C-alpha positions as CSV (number, residue, x, y, z in Angstrom):
1,M,-12.3,-6.8,18.3
2,P,-11.0,-8.7,15.4
3,R,-10.5,-6.9,12.5
4,S,-13.2,-8.9,10.4
5,V,-15.9,-7.5,13.2
6,L,-14.1,-3.9,12.1
7,A,-14.7,-3.9,9.0
8,L,-18.2,-5.5,8.7
9,D,-19.5,-2.3,11.0
10,Y,-17.6,-0.4,8.7
11,P,-18.6,2.6,8.4
12,N,-21.6,3.2,10.7
13,R,-21.1,7.0,11.1
14,P,-20.0,9.6,8.4
15,V,-16.9,9.6,6.8
16,H,-14.4,12.3,5.7
17,I,-12.5,13.0,2.8
18,I,-9.7,15.7,3.2
19,V,-8.9,17.5,-0.1
20,G,-6.2,19.5,0.1
21,F,-7.0,22.0,-2.7
22,T,-10.0,24.8,-2.8
23,P,-13.3,23.4,-4.4
24,G,-13.5,23.3,-8.2
25,G,-10.1,21.8,-8.7
26,P,-9.5,18.2,-9.9
27,T,-8.6,16.9,-6.3
28,D,-11.9,18.4,-5.4
29,I,-14.2,16.8,-8.3
30,F,-12.5,13.4,-7.9
31,A,-13.3,13.1,-4.8
32,R,-16.7,14.1,-4.9
33,L,-17.3,12.0,-7.6
34,I,-15.5,8.3,-5.7
35,G,-17.3,10.1,-2.6
36,Q,-20.5,10.1,-3.9
37,W,-20.0,6.2,-5.1
38,L,-18.3,5.0,-1.8
39,S,-22.1,6.5,-0.3
40,D,-24.2,5.2,-2.4
41,H,-22.8,1.5,-1.7
42,L,-21.6,1.4,2.0
43,G,-25.0,2.9,3.0
44,Q,-23.1,6.0,5.0
45,S,-22.4,9.8,3.8
46,F,-18.6,10.2,2.5
47,V,-18.1,13.9,2.9
48,V,-15.5,16.2,1.1
49,E,-14.0,18.8,3.2
50,N,-11.5,20.9,1.7
51,R,-8.2,22.2,3.7
52,P,-6.5,24.2,1.2
53,G,-2.3,25.6,1.6
54,A,1.0,24.6,1.0
55,G,0.6,22.2,-1.6
56,S,-1.6,20.1,0.0
57,T,0.2,19.5,3.1
58,I,-2.1,20.9,5.6
59,G,-4.6,18.2,4.2
60,V,-2.3,15.9,4.5
61,E,-1.3,16.6,7.9
62,A,-4.6,16.6,8.8
63,V,-4.8,12.8,7.6
64,A,-1.9,11.9,9.2
65,S,-3.2,12.8,12.4
66,A,-6.4,11.6,12.6
67,P,-7.8,8.5,14.1
68,P,-6.8,4.9,12.3
69,D,-10.0,3.9,11.9
70,G,-11.4,4.6,8.7
71,Y,-13.6,7.8,9.1
72,T,-10.8,10.5,8.1
73,L,-9.2,9.9,4.7
74,L,-7.4,11.7,2.2
75,L,-7.7,12.2,-2.0
76,A,-4.2,12.5,-2.4
77,S,-2.9,13.3,-5.5
78,T,0.5,13.9,-7.4
79,S,1.3,16.8,-5.2
80,A,0.7,14.9,-2.3
81,V,4.2,13.2,-3.2
82,I,5.7,16.3,-4.5
83,S,5.0,18.3,-1.7
84,S,6.6,15.6,1.2
85,L,10.2,16.6,-1.3
86,F,9.0,20.1,-1.3
87,Y,8.1,21.7,2.3
88,P,11.5,21.2,5.1
89,H,10.1,20.0,8.6
90,L,6.6,18.7,7.9
91,S,5.0,17.2,10.8
92,Y,4.5,14.2,9.0
93,D,6.5,11.6,6.7
94,L,4.4,10.3,3.7
95,A,6.0,6.8,4.0
96,R,5.6,6.5,7.7
97,D,1.9,8.5,8.2
98,I,-0.2,7.7,5.3
99,T,-1.7,4.0,4.2
100,P,-2.2,4.0,0.6
101,V,-5.8,2.8,-0.3
102,S,-6.6,2.3,-4.0
103,G,-5.8,4.6,-7.0
104,V,-8.3,6.6,-9.0
105,V,-7.6,8.3,-11.7
106,D,-4.9,9.4,-13.5
107,T,-5.0,12.3,-16.1
108,P,-2.8,14.1,-18.6
109,L,-1.8,18.0,-18.0
110,V,-2.3,19.9,-20.8
111,M,-0.3,22.8,-22.1
112,V,-2.7,25.6,-22.7
113,V,-1.9,29.7,-23.7
114,N,-4.4,32.8,-23.4
115,P,-5.7,33.0,-26.8
116,S,-3.6,36.1,-27.3
117,V,-0.4,34.3,-27.3
118,P,0.9,34.2,-30.8
119,S,1.8,30.6,-31.0
120,A,-0.7,27.5,-32.2
121,S,1.9,24.8,-31.2
122,V,4.6,24.2,-28.9
123,P,7.4,24.8,-31.5
124,E,6.2,28.2,-32.3
125,F,5.3,28.7,-28.4
126,I,8.8,28.1,-27.3
127,A,10.3,30.5,-30.1
128,Y,7.8,33.3,-29.0
129,A,9.1,32.3,-25.3
130,K,12.9,32.8,-26.3
131,D,11.8,35.7,-28.0
132,N,10.5,37.4,-24.8
133,P,12.7,36.2,-22.1
134,A,11.2,36.2,-18.6
135,K,8.0,38.4,-19.7
136,I,6.0,35.1,-20.0
137,V,3.5,34.7,-16.8
138,M,3.2,30.5,-16.6
139,A,0.1,30.4,-13.9
140,S,-0.1,27.2,-11.9
141,V,-2.2,25.8,-8.9
142,G,0.6,26.5,-6.2
143,N,4.2,26.5,-5.5
144,G,5.4,22.9,-5.3
145,T,2.5,21.3,-6.8
146,T,2.6,19.0,-10.4
147,P,1.6,21.5,-12.7
148,Q,4.4,23.8,-11.4
149,L,7.0,21.2,-11.8
150,A,5.7,20.2,-15.4
151,G,5.9,23.5,-16.6
152,E,9.7,23.5,-14.8
153,L,10.3,20.2,-16.6
154,F,9.1,22.1,-19.9
155,K,11.6,24.7,-19.0
156,M,14.4,23.2,-18.5
157,M,14.2,20.4,-21.4
158,A,12.9,23.4,-23.8
159,N,15.3,26.2,-22.4
160,V,13.2,28.9,-21.9
161,D,12.8,31.2,-19.5
162,L,9.2,31.7,-18.0
163,L,8.1,33.8,-15.4
164,H,5.9,31.7,-12.3
165,V,3.1,32.8,-10.6
166,P,1.8,30.2,-8.1
167,Y,-2.1,31.0,-7.3
168,R,-3.9,29.7,-4.4
169,G,-6.0,27.0,-6.5
170,A,-7.0,26.2,-10.0
171,A,-9.9,29.1,-9.9
172,P,-8.0,32.0,-9.3
173,A,-5.5,31.0,-11.9
174,L,-7.5,30.2,-14.5
175,T,-9.3,33.3,-13.7
176,D,-6.3,35.4,-14.5
177,L,-5.3,33.1,-17.7
178,I,-8.7,33.9,-19.3
179,A,-8.3,37.3,-18.4
180,G,-4.7,37.4,-20.2
181,R,-2.8,38.6,-16.7
182,A,-1.1,35.5,-17.3
183,Q,-0.2,33.8,-20.7
184,V,0.5,29.7,-20.4
185,M,-0.8,26.9,-17.6
186,F,0.2,23.6,-17.4
187,E,-3.3,21.6,-15.5
188,S,-5.3,18.9,-15.4
189,M,-7.4,17.7,-18.7
190,S,-10.0,17.8,-15.9
191,T,-10.0,21.2,-14.8
192,L,-9.4,22.6,-18.4
193,V,-11.8,20.3,-20.7
194,Q,-14.6,23.1,-21.0
195,Y,-12.8,26.0,-21.2
196,I,-10.6,24.3,-24.4
197,K,-14.1,23.5,-26.1
198,T,-15.6,26.5,-25.6
199,G,-12.3,28.5,-27.2
200,K,-11.4,30.2,-23.6
201,L,-8.2,28.7,-23.9
202,R,-6.1,27.3,-26.7
203,A,-4.6,23.5,-26.3
204,L,-1.0,23.4,-27.6
205,A,-0.1,19.8,-26.3
206,V,-1.1,17.1,-23.5
207,S,1.9,15.9,-21.2
208,T,1.3,12.7,-21.4
209,A,3.7,9.8,-23.3
210,K,0.6,9.5,-25.8
211,R,-1.9,11.3,-26.9
212,S,-5.3,11.6,-25.4
213,P,-8.5,10.1,-26.9
214,V,-10.5,13.2,-25.3
215,F,-8.5,15.1,-27.8
216,P,-7.0,12.8,-30.4
217,D,-5.7,15.7,-32.7
218,L,-3.8,17.7,-29.7
219,P,0.0,16.2,-29.7
220,S,2.0,15.4,-27.1
221,I,4.9,17.8,-25.4
222,G,6.8,14.5,-26.2
223,E,6.4,14.9,-29.6
224,F,8.4,17.9,-29.5
225,L,10.5,17.6,-26.5
226,P,11.5,13.8,-26.9
227,G,11.2,12.0,-22.8
228,Y,9.1,14.4,-22.1
229,Q,5.8,13.3,-19.7
230,A,3.9,14.2,-17.0
231,S,0.4,13.3,-15.8
232,V,-1.5,13.6,-12.3
233,W,-3.0,10.8,-10.7
234,F,-5.7,11.0,-7.6
235,G,-6.5,8.0,-5.3
236,V,-7.9,7.4,-1.5
237,A,-5.3,7.4,1.4
238,A,-5.7,6.8,5.0
239,P,-3.8,7.4,8.3
240,K,-1.1,4.6,8.5
241,R,-2.8,2.0,11.0
242,T,-5.9,2.1,9.4
243,P,-7.3,-1.9,9.8
244,S,-6.2,-3.7,7.0
245,D,-9.9,-5.0,6.5
246,I,-11.2,-1.5,6.2
247,V,-8.5,-0.8,3.9
248,A,-9.5,-3.8,1.4
249,L,-13.0,-2.9,2.1
250,L,-12.4,0.8,0.5
251,N,-10.3,-0.6,-2.1
252,K,-12.2,-3.5,-3.4
253,E,-15.5,-0.9,-3.4
254,I,-13.5,1.8,-5.5
255,N,-12.2,-0.9,-7.8
256,A,-15.5,-1.8,-8.7
257,A,-16.6,1.7,-9.4
258,L,-13.9,1.7,-11.7
259,T,-15.2,-0.9,-13.9
260,D,-18.8,0.2,-13.7
261,A,-19.2,1.8,-17.5
262,A,-21.2,4.7,-16.1
263,F,-18.9,5.8,-13.8
264,N,-15.7,5.5,-15.9
265,A,-18.0,7.8,-18.7
266,K,-17.7,10.2,-16.0
267,L,-13.9,9.7,-15.5
268,Q,-13.6,10.0,-19.4
269,D,-15.8,13.1,-19.5
270,L,-13.3,14.8,-17.0
271,G,-9.8,13.4,-19.2
272,G,-9.1,10.6,-17.2
273,S,-8.5,7.0,-17.1
274,A,-9.3,5.0,-14.5
275,L,-6.6,3.8,-12.1
276,K,-7.5,0.7,-10.5
277,G,-4.9,-2.1,-8.3
278,S,-4.0,-3.3,-5.4
279,P,-3.1,-0.6,-2.4
280,A,0.6,-2.0,-2.8
281,E,0.1,-1.2,-6.7
282,F,-1.1,2.6,-5.9
283,E,1.9,2.6,-3.2
284,K,4.1,2.0,-5.9
285,L,3.2,5.3,-7.8
286,F,4.0,7.2,-4.5
287,A,7.7,5.7,-4.8
288,G,8.1,6.3,-8.4
289,D,7.1,10.0,-8.6
290,S,9.1,10.7,-5.6
291,E,12.3,9.8,-7.3
292,K,11.4,11.6,-10.8
293,W,10.2,15.1,-8.9
294,A,12.9,15.2,-6.5
295,K,15.4,15.9,-9.5
296,V,13.3,18.1,-10.8
297,I,13.2,19.9,-8.0
298,K,17.0,20.0,-7.3
299,T,17.6,20.9,-10.8
300,A,15.6,23.7,-10.9
301,N,16.5,24.8,-7.5
302,I,12.8,25.0,-6.3
303,K,12.0,26.1,-2.9
304,P,9.1,27.5,-0.8
305,D,8.0,31.0,-0.5
């Protein structure tokens, strides 16, 4: 059957979007946003399915081994790239088995602390950490994830010793951070906005090179540690050999969402900015992040549990 006919007939049944993390985190939030848009504009349900574990590799594996027919998609993030470098003996190869479809959103990470931490700025926190080596707990959403590596990059550049404790997702990590059982965390702004606004957490800085319009008074970490930069992108991917017409159709519809004022307002409310572009442009993010984070993993000697 000609591929153009396949695309015209797609989708004719529900599509599953696999998320490699627990419900409530940023990957899940953005999957549901773009899934709702696709459901509304393509006339079929796009159902989010959470398959958490091992830095999202369980979810990526499910998509890599799925039929390449467009009915199983992946809400990929920076963590998918990092995990492909971090975990040995995976049953898939990200470049070989996954096809980038479209970026959705790029979000800064925010460095936040429990309000009990006696630091109101990055320099104050660095001084506090140097006075308390290996005593400050740095929570993350999981071992080998982007937030952990953002923290490891901070540790390297600030020359501080923080005790990393990985959790199974954002929700349990935030529970302990708010309760004071952990003291610092690097996490997506989309997850943290409400906690910062309500004063449950104190934001020290954003991880991107420039300040965020959501918190324009919040400095970037790079203002104190020149050259520091980290962010989390999210996008849609599919199994390799998914028909190009289906990839093109999904890319077109996602980019339509990213030019819609109401949809963009939702992204901005979550601290993100639209990540428009072609599948080839989205693929460049995979390659660029692979090189950057491979260096951090090697230098910090980070290994799986």
